[in-house]
C-alpha positions as MATLAB code, in Angstrom:
seq = 'QFQLVESGGGLVQPGGSLRLSCVASGFDLDYFALGWFRQAPGKPREGVSCITSTNTTSWYSDSVKGRFTISRDNAKATVILQMNSLKREDTAVYYCAADPAPHCSNYHYDGRYLTIWGQGTLVTVSS';
ca = [
     -62.231 -160.874  -12.672;
     -65.747 -160.714  -14.067;
     -67.843 -163.714  -13.079;
     -71.490 -164.710  -13.473;
     -72.902 -167.856  -11.896;
     -76.378 -169.111  -12.813;
     -78.578 -171.473  -10.830;
     -82.174 -172.645  -10.723;
     -82.474 -174.765  -13.835;
     -84.067 -178.183  -13.824;
     -86.892 -180.350  -15.079;
     -90.417 -178.965  -14.991;
     -93.722 -180.023  -16.514;
     -95.438 -177.881  -19.130;
     -97.340 -175.094  -17.446;
     -94.981 -175.074  -14.501;
     -92.596 -172.423  -13.200;
     -88.893 -172.026  -12.567;
     -86.817 -169.209  -11.121;
     -83.347 -168.655  -12.494;
     -80.780 -166.671  -10.544;
     -77.505 -165.152  -11.655;
     -74.998 -163.835   -9.144;
     -72.282 -161.466  -10.321;
     -68.881 -160.785   -8.850;
     -65.800 -158.821   -9.784;
     -67.539 -155.760  -11.203;
     -69.944 -152.980  -10.265;
     -73.424 -153.864  -11.488;
     -74.499 -150.225  -11.361;
     -72.954 -149.750  -14.814;
     -74.158 -152.913  -16.520;
     -77.305 -154.081  -18.211;
     -78.074 -157.673  -17.223;
     -80.044 -160.292  -19.047;
     -80.565 -163.787  -20.305;
     -80.040 -165.724  -23.497;
     -80.934 -169.294  -24.293;
     -79.837 -171.929  -26.737;
     -81.952 -174.940  -27.590;
     -80.423 -178.056  -29.168;
     -79.688 -177.468  -32.831;
     -80.767 -173.840  -32.712;
     -78.869 -170.564  -32.536;
     -78.589 -168.626  -29.322;
     -81.352 -166.072  -28.805;
     -81.974 -163.191  -26.456;
     -84.710 -163.746  -23.878;
     -84.803 -160.758  -21.557;
     -82.787 -157.824  -20.283;
     -82.997 -155.135  -17.615;
     -81.043 -151.894  -17.617;
     -78.588 -150.827  -14.940;
     -81.003 -148.235  -13.548;
     -83.772 -150.832  -13.281;
     -86.039 -148.581  -15.325;
     -86.315 -150.494  -18.575;
     -86.805 -154.165  -19.332;
     -87.075 -156.039  -22.596;
     -88.555 -159.436  -23.454;
     -88.513 -161.471  -26.627;
     -91.928 -162.024  -28.164;
     -91.735 -165.730  -27.352;
     -91.607 -165.137  -23.571;
     -93.451 -161.838  -23.186;
     -96.226 -162.125  -20.616;
     -94.790 -165.339  -19.130;
     -91.306 -164.358  -17.939;
     -90.352 -161.555  -15.565;
     -86.854 -160.180  -15.058;
     -85.688 -158.329  -11.964;
     -82.418 -157.276  -10.396;
     -81.021 -156.369   -7.015;
     -77.755 -154.494   -7.372;
     -77.081 -154.641   -3.634;
     -77.126 -158.437   -3.865;
     -75.437 -158.451   -7.283;
     -78.230 -160.643   -8.577;
     -80.537 -160.837  -11.578;
     -83.582 -163.092  -11.490;
     -85.641 -164.579  -14.314;
     -89.034 -165.813  -13.132;
     -90.433 -168.171  -15.740;
     -94.124 -169.070  -15.592;
     -96.425 -171.040  -17.892;
     -93.444 -172.883  -19.292;
     -93.748 -174.581  -22.651;
     -91.787 -177.442  -24.198;
     -90.208 -174.959  -26.580;
     -88.643 -173.144  -23.607;
     -86.301 -176.106  -23.178;
     -82.751 -174.776  -23.544;
     -79.557 -173.887  -21.777;
     -80.064 -170.442  -20.268;
     -77.117 -168.067  -20.017;
     -76.765 -164.901  -17.976;
     -74.816 -162.048  -19.568;
     -73.687 -158.562  -18.561;
     -73.239 -155.576  -20.861;
     -71.579 -152.233  -19.933;
     -74.248 -150.293  -21.790;
     -77.188 -148.131  -20.669;
     -79.623 -150.041  -22.873;
     -80.745 -153.562  -23.763;
     -80.150 -153.470  -27.503;
     -77.374 -156.055  -27.408;
     -79.785 -158.623  -25.996;
     -82.181 -158.480  -28.931;
     -80.223 -160.915  -31.108;
     -77.622 -163.553  -30.311;
     -75.343 -161.625  -27.974;
     -72.319 -161.972  -30.214;
     -70.883 -158.635  -29.020;
     -71.120 -159.469  -25.309;
     -68.061 -160.708  -23.485;
     -69.260 -161.433  -19.928;
     -71.150 -164.721  -19.665;
     -72.140 -167.311  -17.122;
     -71.648 -171.034  -17.632;
     -75.326 -171.724  -18.308;
     -78.087 -173.665  -16.583;
     -80.266 -176.274  -18.274;
     -84.035 -175.894  -18.306;
     -86.033 -178.898  -19.501;
     -89.787 -178.633  -19.936;
     -91.256 -182.078  -20.345;
     -94.011 -184.301  -19.034;
];
C-alpha cells in the first residue's frame, strides 16, 4: 500500500525557516518523482517543487524559486523541502505527492493526475 507521511509544519514568523519531511512506504522510490503541492485557504492547489527519481533534475514554482530547496534520500525513502525566507503568502497546507514518471511535468499545475498523496501539513507564516 502506497503511503506518504508529511511532518515539519508549524507556525513561523515572516523571514523564518521551516523544514518539511515526507516519508514514503509501500513502493520503490527509485521509480518515482517526488514533490510538493500547497493549498492556501480559498485558493486552488498549486505545485511548489519536484525532484526526479534520479535526483538529477529539480523544479520550483516561480513563487518559491531561490527560497525553497528540495532534496531526496531514496535509501531513507524521504523527500525534504527546506523553506527559507518565508512570506505570509506561503501560508498553506503542504502536500507531498509521488509520480511514477521520469520527469516533473505533473507538478507544474494542480496535480490532478497524481494519485499518491500524503495527508498534508499546515504551514502558517505570521507575526
